[in-house]
C-alpha positions as a LaTeX table, in Angstrom:
\begin{tabular}{lrrr}
\hline
Residue & $x$ (\AA) & $y$ (\AA) & $z$ (\AA) \\
\hline
Met1 & 8.52 & $-3.72$ & $-3.49$ \\
Leu2 & 10.87 & $-5.26$ & $-6.08$ \\
Asp3 & 10.89 & $-8.46$ & $-4.36$ \\
Trp4 & 7.08 & $-8.82$ & $-4.46$ \\
Leu5 & 7.11 & $-7.80$ & $-8.09$ \\
Ile6 & 9.82 & $-10.34$ & $-9.04$ \\
Gly7 & 7.88 & $-13.11$ & $-7.11$ \\
Ala8 & 4.62 & $-12.20$ & $-8.72$ \\
Val9 & 6.09 & $-12.50$ & $-12.15$ \\
Cys10 & 8.08 & $-15.67$ & $-11.67$ \\
Ala11 & 5.12 & $-17.40$ & $-9.74$ \\
Gly12 & 2.76 & $-16.38$ & $-12.33$ \\
Leu13 & 4.82 & $-17.63$ & $-15.29$ \\
Ile14 & 5.40 & $-20.96$ & $-13.50$ \\
Ala15 & 1.72 & $-21.29$ & $-12.47$ \\
Ala16 & 0.75 & $-20.50$ & $-16.19$ \\
Leu17 & 3.18 & $-23.16$ & $-17.49$ \\
Ala18 & 1.98 & $-25.70$ & $-15.00$ \\
Tyr19 & $-1.74$ & $-25.09$ & $-16.03$ \\
Lys20 & $-0.77$ & $-25.40$ & $-19.61$ \\
Lys21 & 0.80 & $-28.89$ & $-18.87$ \\
Gln22 & $-2.18$ & $-29.89$ & $-16.72$ \\
Trp23 & $-0.06$ & $-30.10$ & $-13.66$ \\
Leu24 & $-2.47$ & $-27.67$ & $-11.95$ \\
Ser25 & $-6.21$ & $-27.00$ & $-12.25$ \\
Gly26 & $-7.43$ & $-23.40$ & $-12.74$ \\
Ser27 & $-8.01$ & $-22.94$ & $-8.89$ \\
Gly28 & $-4.48$ & $-24.56$ & $-8.34$ \\
Ala29 & $-2.84$ & $-22.37$ & $-10.79$ \\
Tyr30 & $-4.40$ & $-19.26$ & $-9.07$ \\
Ala31 & $-3.44$ & $-20.64$ & $-5.52$ \\
Ala32 & 0.12 & $-21.39$ & $-6.65$ \\
Ala33 & 0.64 & $-17.75$ & $-8.23$ \\
Val34 & $-0.54$ & $-16.23$ & $-4.94$ \\
Met35 & 1.51 & $-18.41$ & $-2.85$ \\
Gly36 & 4.63 & $-18.30$ & $-4.85$ \\
Thr37 & 4.42 & $-14.39$ & $-4.68$ \\
Ile38 & 4.26 & $-14.51$ & $-1.00$ \\
Tyr39 & 7.20 & $-17.04$ & $-0.77$ \\
Tyr40 & 9.44 & $-14.67$ & $-2.72$ \\
Gly41 & 8.11 & $-11.38$ & $-1.62$ \\
Ala42 & 8.19 & $-12.18$ & 2.18 \\
Gly43 & 11.10 & $-14.62$ & 1.94 \\
Asn44 & 13.91 & $-15.13$ & $-0.56$ \\
Leu45 & 15.45 & $-17.78$ & $-2.67$ \\
Leu46 & 15.44 & $-20.33$ & 0.06 \\
Trp47 & 11.90 & $-20.05$ & 0.63 \\
Phe48 & 10.88 & $-19.78$ & $-3.04$ \\
Gly49 & 13.33 & $-22.24$ & $-4.30$ \\
Leu50 & 12.20 & $-25.18$ & $-2.09$ \\
Leu51 & 8.61 & $-24.58$ & $-3.05$ \\
Ile52 & 9.32 & $-24.76$ & $-6.76$ \\
Leu53 & 11.70 & $-27.74$ & $-6.27$ \\
Phe54 & 8.91 & $-29.65$ & $-4.56$ \\
Phe55 & 6.35 & $-28.70$ & $-6.97$ \\
Ile56 & 8.33 & $-29.37$ & $-10.26$ \\
Ser57 & 10.03 & $-32.71$ & $-8.94$ \\
Gly58 & 6.53 & $-33.99$ & $-7.80$ \\
Ser59 & 4.90 & $-33.03$ & $-11.10$ \\
Leu60 & 7.38 & $-34.71$ & $-13.19$ \\
Leu61 & 7.29 & $-37.81$ & $-11.05$ \\
Ser62 & 3.43 & $-38.09$ & $-11.39$ \\
Lys63 & 3.86 & $-38.40$ & $-15.28$ \\
Met64 & 5.84 & $-41.48$ & $-14.91$ \\
Lys65 & 3.89 & $-44.45$ & $-16.43$ \\
Gly66 & 0.81 & $-42.08$ & $-16.46$ \\
Glu67 & $-1.66$ & $-44.62$ & $-17.63$ \\
Arg68 & $-1.32$ & $-46.94$ & $-14.67$ \\
Lys69 & $-1.50$ & $-43.98$ & $-12.32$ \\
Arg70 & $-4.66$ & $-42.64$ & $-13.95$ \\
Lys71 & $-6.38$ & $-45.91$ & $-13.05$ \\
Leu72 & $-5.10$ & $-45.52$ & $-9.48$ \\
Glu73 & $-6.51$ & $-41.91$ & $-9.35$ \\
Gln74 & $-10.01$ & $-43.15$ & $-9.85$ \\
Asp75 & $-9.73$ & $-44.82$ & $-6.36$ \\
Tyr76 & $-7.86$ & $-42.26$ & $-4.36$ \\
Ala77 & $-8.17$ & $-38.45$ & $-3.87$ \\
Lys78 & $-4.63$ & $-37.62$ & $-4.73$ \\
Thr79 & $-4.34$ & $-36.87$ & $-8.52$ \\
Ser80 & $-1.40$ & $-35.52$ & $-10.78$ \\
Arg81 & $-3.44$ & $-32.36$ & $-11.37$ \\
Arg82 & $-3.49$ & $-30.55$ & $-8.18$ \\
Asp83 & $-6.43$ & $-28.10$ & $-7.28$ \\
Ala84 & $-6.31$ & $-25.27$ & $-4.94$ \\
Gly85 & $-7.05$ & $-27.52$ & $-1.94$ \\
Gln86 & $-4.04$ & $-29.71$ & $-2.71$ \\
Val87 & $-1.80$ & $-26.64$ & $-3.29$ \\
Phe88 & $-2.68$ & $-25.09$ & 0.01 \\
Ala89 & $-2.44$ & $-28.35$ & 1.83 \\
Asn90 & 1.11 & $-28.86$ & 0.69 \\
Gly91 & 2.46 & $-25.29$ & 0.69 \\
Gly92 & $-0.04$ & $-23.45$ & 2.96 \\
Leu93 & 1.72 & $-24.18$ & 6.18 \\
Gly94 & 5.08 & $-23.17$ & 4.66 \\
Met95 & 3.67 & $-19.85$ & 3.57 \\
Ile96 & 2.50 & $-19.19$ & 7.22 \\
Leu97 & 6.04 & $-19.91$ & 8.30 \\
Cys98 & 7.48 & $-17.75$ & 5.70 \\
Leu99 & 5.23 & $-14.79$ & 6.71 \\
Gly100 & 6.19 & $-15.37$ & 10.47 \\
His101 & 9.97 & $-15.30$ & 9.70 \\
Ala102 & 9.34 & $-11.99$ & 7.79 \\
Val103 & 7.74 & $-10.44$ & 10.81 \\
Ile104 & 9.97 & $-12.00$ & 13.55 \\
Pro105 & 13.14 & $-13.46$ & 12.09 \\
His106 & 14.35 & $-16.55$ & 13.78 \\
Pro107 & 16.06 & $-19.72$ & 12.79 \\
Ala108 & 13.09 & $-21.90$ & 14.04 \\
Trp109 & 10.95 & $-20.67$ & 11.23 \\
Ile110 & 13.34 & $-21.98$ & 8.73 \\
Tyr111 & 13.97 & $-25.22$ & 10.47 \\
Ala112 & 10.18 & $-25.84$ & 10.76 \\
Phe113 & 9.94 & $-24.81$ & 6.93 \\
Val114 & 12.56 & $-27.44$ & 5.83 \\
Gly115 & 10.71 & $-29.98$ & 7.80 \\
Val116 & 7.44 & $-29.28$ & 6.30 \\
Met117 & 8.79 & $-29.07$ & 2.68 \\
Ala118 & 10.90 & $-32.26$ & 3.19 \\
Thr119 & 7.57 & $-33.98$ & 4.43 \\
Val120 & 5.38 & $-33.00$ & 1.49 \\
Thr121 & 8.19 & $-33.89$ & $-0.94$ \\
Ala122 & 8.94 & $-37.20$ & 0.78 \\
Asp123 & 5.26 & $-37.96$ & 0.75 \\
Thr124 & 4.85 & $-37.16$ & $-2.88$ \\
Trp125 & 7.89 & $-39.05$ & $-3.96$ \\
Ala126 & 6.90 & $-42.11$ & $-1.87$ \\
Thr127 & 3.49 & $-42.17$ & $-3.56$ \\
Glu128 & 4.60 & $-41.55$ & $-7.08$ \\
Trp129 & 7.56 & $-44.11$ & $-6.97$ \\
Gly130 & 5.98 & $-46.44$ & $-4.55$ \\
Ser131 & 2.82 & $-47.00$ & $-6.68$ \\
Leu132 & 5.15 & $-48.30$ & $-9.44$ \\
Ser133 & 6.64 & $-50.99$ & $-7.28$ \\
Arg134 & 6.02 & $-54.58$ & $-8.45$ \\
Lys135 & 5.30 & $-55.74$ & $-5.06$ \\
Pro136 & 2.13 & $-54.34$ & $-3.25$ \\
Pro137 & 2.50 & $-52.04$ & $-0.33$ \\
Arg138 & 1.78 & $-53.28$ & 3.16 \\
Ser139 & $-0.20$ & $-51.58$ & 5.96 \\
Val140 & 1.91 & $-49.49$ & 8.35 \\
Leu141 & $-0.16$ & $-50.87$ & 11.31 \\
Asn142 & $-0.11$ & $-54.49$ & 10.79 \\
Gly143 & 1.80 & $-55.52$ & 7.68 \\
Arg144 & $-1.38$ & $-56.52$ & 5.78 \\
Val145 & $-1.08$ & $-56.41$ & 2.01 \\
Leu146 & $-2.81$ & $-53.41$ & 0.40 \\
Glu147 & $-3.58$ & $-52.22$ & $-3.15$ \\
Ala148 & $-1.10$ & $-49.84$ & $-4.74$ \\
Gly149 & $-1.76$ & $-46.31$ & $-3.75$ \\
Ala150 & $-3.78$ & $-47.05$ & $-0.72$ \\
Ser151 & $-3.68$ & $-44.76$ & 2.18 \\
Gly152 & $-1.58$ & $-46.38$ & 5.03 \\
Gly153 & 0.50 & $-48.37$ & 2.83 \\
Val154 & 4.23 & $-48.50$ & 2.89 \\
Ser155 & 6.94 & $-50.19$ & 0.77 \\
Val156 & 10.61 & $-50.42$ & 0.50 \\
Arg157 & 10.65 & $-48.59$ & $-2.84$ \\
Gly158 & 8.30 & $-45.88$ & $-1.34$ \\
Thr159 & 10.48 & $-45.41$ & 1.52 \\
Val160 & 13.59 & $-45.15$ & $-0.30$ \\
Ala161 & 11.99 & $-42.51$ & $-2.54$ \\
Ala162 & 10.81 & $-40.71$ & 0.63 \\
Ala163 & 14.23 & $-40.58$ & 1.96 \\
Ile164 & 15.87 & $-39.44$ & $-1.34$ \\
Gly165 & 13.23 & $-36.66$ & $-1.73$ \\
Ala166 & 13.51 & $-35.34$ & 1.98 \\
Leu167 & 17.47 & $-35.40$ & 1.67 \\
Met168 & 17.09 & $-33.54$ & $-1.56$ \\
Ile169 & 14.99 & $-30.67$ & 0.17 \\
Gly170 & 17.64 & $-30.58$ & 2.96 \\
Leu171 & 20.61 & $-30.35$ & 0.51 \\
Ala172 & 18.69 & $-27.83$ & $-1.60$ \\
Ala173 & 17.91 & $-25.76$ & 1.62 \\
Trp174 & 21.80 & $-25.71$ & 2.43 \\
Ala175 & 22.54 & $-24.71$ & $-1.12$ \\
Phe176 & 19.88 & $-21.99$ & $-1.30$ \\
Ser177 & 21.00 & $-20.58$ & 2.10 \\
Leu178 & 24.60 & $-20.18$ & 0.92 \\
Trp179 & 23.74 & $-18.87$ & $-2.50$ \\
Ser180 & 21.22 & $-16.32$ & $-1.18$ \\
Gly181 & 23.21 & $-15.41$ & 1.76 \\
Ala182 & 20.50 & $-16.24$ & 4.07 \\
Ser183 & 21.36 & $-16.27$ & 7.85 \\
Ile184 & 20.20 & $-19.08$ & 10.26 \\
Glu185 & 21.16 & $-17.59$ & 13.40 \\
Ser186 & 19.44 & $-15.72$ & 16.18 \\
Ser187 & 20.81 & $-13.11$ & 18.66 \\
Ser188 & 22.13 & $-15.84$ & 20.76 \\
Val189 & 23.92 & $-17.49$ & 17.94 \\
Gly190 & 27.27 & $-16.21$ & 16.57 \\
Ala191 & 28.20 & $-16.24$ & 12.96 \\
Lys192 & 30.30 & $-19.28$ & 13.17 \\
Asp193 & 27.48 & $-21.17$ & 14.81 \\
Gly194 & 25.13 & $-19.97$ & 12.10 \\
Ile195 & 27.29 & $-21.36$ & 9.35 \\
Leu196 & 27.31 & $-24.69$ & 11.31 \\
Thr197 & 23.54 & $-24.62$ & 11.76 \\
Ile198 & 23.25 & $-24.30$ & 7.80 \\
Gly199 & 25.36 & $-27.27$ & 7.43 \\
Leu200 & 22.84 & $-29.52$ & 9.43 \\
Leu201 & 19.98 & $-28.56$ & 7.05 \\
Pro202 & 20.30 & $-31.93$ & 4.93 \\
Leu203 & 19.96 & $-33.94$ & 8.02 \\
Val204 & 16.87 & $-31.75$ & 9.26 \\
Gly205 & 15.25 & $-32.44$ & 5.86 \\
Leu206 & 15.88 & $-36.16$ & 6.00 \\
Ile207 & 14.69 & $-36.61$ & 9.66 \\
Gly208 & 11.79 & $-34.12$ & 9.50 \\
Gly209 & 10.65 & $-35.45$ & 6.05 \\
Leu210 & 10.63 & $-39.29$ & 6.99 \\
Ala211 & 8.90 & $-38.46$ & 10.26 \\
Gly212 & 6.09 & $-36.48$ & 8.41 \\
Cys213 & 5.84 & $-39.05$ & 5.86 \\
Phe214 & 5.33 & $-41.91$ & 8.16 \\
Ala215 & 2.96 & $-39.95$ & 10.10 \\
Asp216 & 0.90 & $-39.46$ & 6.84 \\
Ser217 & 0.87 & $-43.24$ & 6.45 \\
Phe218 & $-0.26$ & $-43.71$ & 10.11 \\
Leu219 & $-3.02$ & $-41.08$ & 9.77 \\
Gly220 & $-4.24$ & $-42.56$ & 6.53 \\
Ala221 & $-4.34$ & $-46.07$ & 7.92 \\
Thr222 & $-6.24$ & $-45.01$ & 11.13 \\
Val223 & $-8.45$ & $-41.99$ & 11.12 \\
Gln224 & $-8.50$ & $-40.74$ & 7.40 \\
Val225 & $-12.14$ & $-41.07$ & 5.99 \\
Met226 & $-12.54$ & $-43.97$ & 3.60 \\
Tyr227 & $-15.46$ & $-45.07$ & 1.43 \\
Gln228 & $-16.47$ & $-48.26$ & $-0.16$ \\
Cys229 & $-17.82$ & $-48.50$ & $-3.91$ \\
Glu230 & $-21.41$ & $-50.07$ & $-4.07$ \\
Val231 & $-20.53$ & $-51.43$ & $-7.52$ \\
Cys232 & $-16.99$ & $-52.99$ & $-7.42$ \\
Gly233 & $-16.60$ & $-52.98$ & $-3.64$ \\
Lys234 & $-13.33$ & $-51.19$ & $-3.59$ \\
Val235 & $-12.19$ & $-49.27$ & $-0.82$ \\
Val236 & $-11.47$ & $-45.65$ & $-1.98$ \\
Glu237 & $-11.04$ & $-42.08$ & $-0.88$ \\
Thr238 & $-13.70$ & $-40.59$ & $-3.20$ \\
Lys239 & $-17.32$ & $-40.04$ & $-2.62$ \\
Val240 & $-18.08$ & $-41.18$ & $-6.23$ \\
His241 & $-16.82$ & $-44.27$ & $-7.95$ \\
Cys242 & $-17.90$ & $-46.32$ & $-11.00$ \\
Asn243 & $-20.18$ & $-43.37$ & $-11.51$ \\
Arg244 & $-22.12$ & $-44.02$ & $-8.37$ \\
Pro245 & $-22.07$ & $-42.45$ & $-4.87$ \\
Thr246 & $-19.80$ & $-44.56$ & $-2.36$ \\
Ser247 & $-20.70$ & $-45.53$ & 1.25 \\
Tyr248 & $-18.98$ & $-44.50$ & 4.31 \\
Leu249 & $-16.74$ & $-47.24$ & 5.53 \\
Arg250 & $-14.23$ & $-45.68$ & 8.33 \\
Gly251 & $-12.55$ & $-42.98$ & 9.71 \\
Trp252 & $-13.42$ & $-39.36$ & 10.75 \\
Ser253 & $-15.63$ & $-37.77$ & 8.25 \\
Trp254 & $-13.77$ & $-34.49$ & 8.23 \\
Met255 & $-10.43$ & $-36.14$ & 8.00 \\
Thr256 & $-9.79$ & $-35.85$ & 4.15 \\
Asn257 & $-6.58$ & $-36.52$ & 2.36 \\
Asp258 & $-5.77$ & $-32.92$ & 2.26 \\
Ile259 & $-6.12$ & $-32.61$ & 5.87 \\
Val260 & $-4.04$ & $-35.67$ & 6.64 \\
Asn261 & $-1.27$ & $-33.98$ & 4.36 \\
Gly262 & $-1.57$ & $-30.66$ & 6.48 \\
Leu263 & $-1.31$ & $-32.51$ & 9.72 \\
Ser264 & 1.57 & $-34.71$ & 8.67 \\
Ser265 & 3.45 & $-31.51$ & 7.45 \\
Ile266 & 2.93 & $-29.99$ & 10.85 \\
Ile267 & 4.43 & $-33.10$ & 12.43 \\
Gly268 & 7.51 & $-33.04$ & 10.05 \\
Gly269 & 8.07 & $-29.38$ & 11.04 \\
Val270 & 7.79 & $-30.09$ & 14.71 \\
Val271 & 10.32 & $-32.95$ & 14.51 \\
Ala272 & 12.61 & $-30.52$ & 12.61 \\
Leu273 & 12.27 & $-27.98$ & 15.56 \\
Ile274 & 12.86 & $-30.73$ & 18.09 \\
Phe275 & 16.09 & $-31.48$ & 16.18 \\
Leu276 & 17.01 & $-27.79$ & 16.48 \\
Trp277 & 16.51 & $-27.66$ & 20.24 \\
Val278 & 18.03 & $-30.95$ & 20.98 \\
\hline
\end{tabular}
């Protein structure tokens, strides 16, 4: 019960501060408070710490050269002020894994979680840093030049940022595991092997995060729903642009940016699990 109380207080304070700084909308702050409570109450510092690290690092990066990014946000669904949908798209899967680990403890939950959080962090870092690149991104499918911030675009700067973000999550997972005394071992794994498994977390974060990040770009370039502005002709993710309704252009109508984020997170987690088994 004490862990749940500590989680509620810490998550509530962080969510309130994020709302004040306009990192979260009202619905986003509420969702973050609930999610953070569960992460700490059902998990420990490893789970809660990675969630907070992702959120704070992504929010700080989103404020870099804010004016330029505000112009990009008019065209694309991702904004620096996250609502409840974005919060759950980025952290909802991790919350399910946390609850699963609380019910049936097993290292697979933790490996998948690290892969998931590395993916959302890598994607966020790639978007925030990549959009500031002097060179325009290119399509992950055919190398065609795209506008900055466009779904399906990749760049050298964005890829490097993704790798750094993913590795950061892996290193933090390793540090939090040692700090909190978390055990990554099952009945078939001895204590010595459990320590060795913890030492692999940085590599798990890097591989899982990059796999999920590139999956996000691929889905964004192929099946994510996109619209075209009737006024300026831009290809956008939003249903309204230039104060006018946009027209459907391509993709599956239900495949929104939030769903793409969720699916890419699953892929990052699965890759991390494959790494565990292989």
